[in-house]
C-alpha angles and dihedrals in degrees: 000000000000112000141169129202118209135177111242104209124211119230135219128199115239088181129014124173138156116234101179148348117231126217091256090059097254120130129226114219143195113213146158114212128194128194114229133199093248101103149158120234115235123190118190123189132181126219130176098245138027133058130262118309131180131196126183139182092234125065098214095068114093112235099196134068091308087072113090091218089059090051091049091057092045091050092047094057092041088058095045096049097230132078136212133174113274129202115193124188120188127193106196122216100140112087115243125247091007104121092258099109093244095157095039094051092053090051090048091052089052091053092048093047095046092049090053095044091051096049100262101290090167123061123223097263094050093045088058090048090052090050091052089059089064100046144333096252096043096088089057091049088054094048098037128178114079123325141166112229134189136169105056087335094280099098107088128202132176119268126181119259114264118238113269116274140154122250139204115200116196129181125210119227096234111074128222126222110221095214089051090049091053090047089055091051091049092052093048098044101036095254087299089279100119139034096280089105132035117190115250117253119244093212097098093049092047093049091050090051092050091049090050090229114147094187091053090044091055089054091057103047113113141187120180090199091068088072091065104024101051094059087053100039111045091181091069090060090043092054093046089053093048091051093049092048089051093058106276113148088211141001134194144160118261122224113333088326159191089173118088127194129202124203117220134185092204124062092205092052090051093051092047090049092051091049092048091053092048090052086057092053099259120129107242134169133193111224146156135216111270134200113201114226095235115071114205100180134076119199131183095204144004123250 
């Protein structure tokens, strides 16, 4: 059986804002996403007969059509017009429902692996389009690195690499429902239909990146969801404070939470901070920004 094993990298949001709310209730966003070294391991193998099967080292992950990785394989073969048996093995390291794209990145790894195993029947642009059918952040998980995204988060644009830093990613024990988080935003900002909220400019973040200044970068990270989640989830504020007291130059929630990341200039400080949080019963991981070798996006200009 031919098989490929790929890392499925988690993502954090360095910038996350809402620009509008459509009549159908969906929100358009402005976001800068960054791949990080915290990753799952996804092995995909082809066989001549059989359907799609998934195995995993944790028992809470569904292994049928509820799993986004299963749906990615099914969609890939539907597009290609042929079907083979697929065996998918997932080793989970990314916490679930934490704003880190754990399910999306596994599905993206399946698309990448199947495309390679089948001799690249789908070009890079179409692979991203296929990914977008599965979820708004899936195109980014296919592309990886650092990208600016708008629309629902599926429209990718180039963004300069951030200066190297060390990260601690910590996950609060009380989960956050993304639909509930958006509902809270709508209530606070009038459904984004008036002037109660103006989207945050990216100019400060971009300038800090171009200067290569981590301290300045950390002053310009932004997540609109913090305004409604922190009052409801005290642990988010607690984790941010712990990270800053441990030497982080900046700390912020990723996605709609409850994950929080801290940015460190020192690797040793980052590792000590992660260990300190774990000793207090909080899941925490030391990580770094990563840029996968294979680039799946072409862009005419940077945003």
